[in-house]
N, C-alpha and C positions, 0 to 999 in steps of 0.2 A: 504493500499500499503506499502509495506516494504521501508525504506531508509538505505543506507547504509552510515554511516557517515566516513570519511577518515579525519584522523589526521597525520600531519606531525611534526615529532620532530626530533631536531638533537641529534647526540650521546650524547652530553652534557645534554640536557634537559632529555633525559632517564635516564641517571646516577644519576640526581638530582631526580627524579620521584621514583627510586628505594631507593637511599639514604633516602628519606624523609619515604617511606614506611617501611623500616628497622627500622628507629628512633622510629617510632609509635609502632611497633612490641617491639621492647625493652623496651620502657614505660609501657607498658601494662604486661610485665613478670616482669619487677621491682615493680608493683605495687600490684603482685598476692601476696597473704599470702606466707609467708616462710615454706618451709618443716620443720615441727617439730621433732626434735631428739625422740627417744623413751622414755617414762615417767617412772621413778620408782616409784611404789605406794607401800605405807605402808601395812601392813597387814590389817589394820582396813579396808582402803579405797578398797584394793581388795577384800575383803569379802563383802563389801557392793556392789561393782559393781557386782560380782557375785550372790548375794542374799544369801551368806550363813553365818554361823558363823566363827568367826576367828579360833575356835577349829577345824572345818570342813575343813577350809583353810589348817591348820596345817597337818591333816591326809592326803590330798589331795597333799600336798607337800612330805609328809613322803612315801608316796606311787608312788611319781614320776608321778602324774597326772599334777601337775603344777611345774615349776621352781621356786624356791628360791633364791636370792641372799643374803649372808649374809656380813654385814659390822659391826666387833665389835659384839654388842650385838642385833643389828637391823637386820631383815628380811626384803627385799624388792623384788617386782615383777615387772617385764616388763609388762607394759600395752597391748604391741603387742603379747606378750606370753600368757598373759591371755585370749584374745581373741582369740587366736589359741588354746588353750586347748578345747575351746566349740566346740563340735563336732555335726555335723547335724544328727538328728534321723532321720532314714529311717523307713518310715511306708508304710505298703500296706494295701489297702483295702481287708477286706474278704466277699466275696459277698455270 
């Protein structure tokens, strides 16, 4: 047998329930990990992540396959751009 439960709330009670629910959601959002800014990688670390040598990374940079950023004598790579440079290989089955 189904029962219907009726609850009567005053406008102030309803406001308090909503206020508490919003506070709980804000707490959850504040406890979530912060959004990380893009990380700049050294040539060594970028080549390690890609599994290639630093010489190959230099060739890819020269051929504009990967974007590098120079500051003084250092070259840095954005992690997000390293990941974007990787392209999915389209394969097809031959029957």
